C-alpha positions, 0 to 999 in steps of 0.5 A: 492484500493484507500485507501484515497478515502474511508470514515474512511480509517485510521480505515479500515487500522488499522483494516486490520493490526490487522486482518493480525496480528491475521491471521498470529498468527492463521496460524503459531501457538503460536510460531510466533512472529512479529518483527515490526508493522508499522502504518501510523496513529499518535501515540495516547496519550495512545499507551499502547492498541496497544502495548498490542495487537500486543506485538511488536515494533510499529512504528507510522507515518510510510509510510505504514501499515504493519507487519514484521516477519522473512522470515524463516516463509515463508518456512513453508507450510500451506496446508489448505490454498492452495485451498483458494490461488488458488481460489483467484488467479482465482478471480484476473485473472477474474478482469478487466485488468486495476484493475489488473494493479492498484493492481500490481502498488499499491503493487509495490510502493516504491519496484519495478520499475513501468514502463510499461515493468516491469509490463508487464513482471510481468504479462506475457504479452507484453508491446503492449498487456498491452497497448492494453488491457488498451485502450480497457478499456478506461485507460492508464498505466500512468494514473493508476500509477498516480491515485495510487500514488496520492491516496497513497500520500494523505492517507500518508499526511493526516494520519500521520506525516511522513516527505515528503521526506520519503513519496516521497521515499515510493512512488518510487521517488528518491528525494523530488523535483520530488514528489513535482512536481508530487503532485503539477501537480495532486492537484495544490498545494504542498504536505506541503500545501495539508497537512496543508489544510487537517488538517484544514478541516478534 
């Protein structure tokens, strides 16, 4: 999903983070607690309502919107959710192949390698099959990867105050200069210049 291309994207992401937080509480029970909540938005003048809602450590101007908790909770079964997960997996399989690739790339930014072979392996297809399926839909792997990175970069630059070096790392770049070159190719301006202009013309 191209978060930064959506009207009111920052509100959608904050709302989604809150929903995920409440869903985890519902699934895991009243003993569940989060270790940290990260939000890409800037810290508001009065952040107490956020702290009252989440009841956890909050990091504003982060490079991601997320809820962190102990991995011990992942070993607990939630039987009533099993059928829902199966239905969701079926829905993903039925989605256009290019959309499956887009979702995989978006979920792997900054975490896993984003080369075509690694993505193909994770989807259980060969590299050649991946390229063939994408070509049939008029897309390429590099095009999708660039679109996802550019969308995420714009969101992070516009929504918070995270240093550009941190944004580069969050997108999987090894250094600031590599990200700057890529962003300049996409937008014909540097990340710093794009951020400045986006704030002048919100």
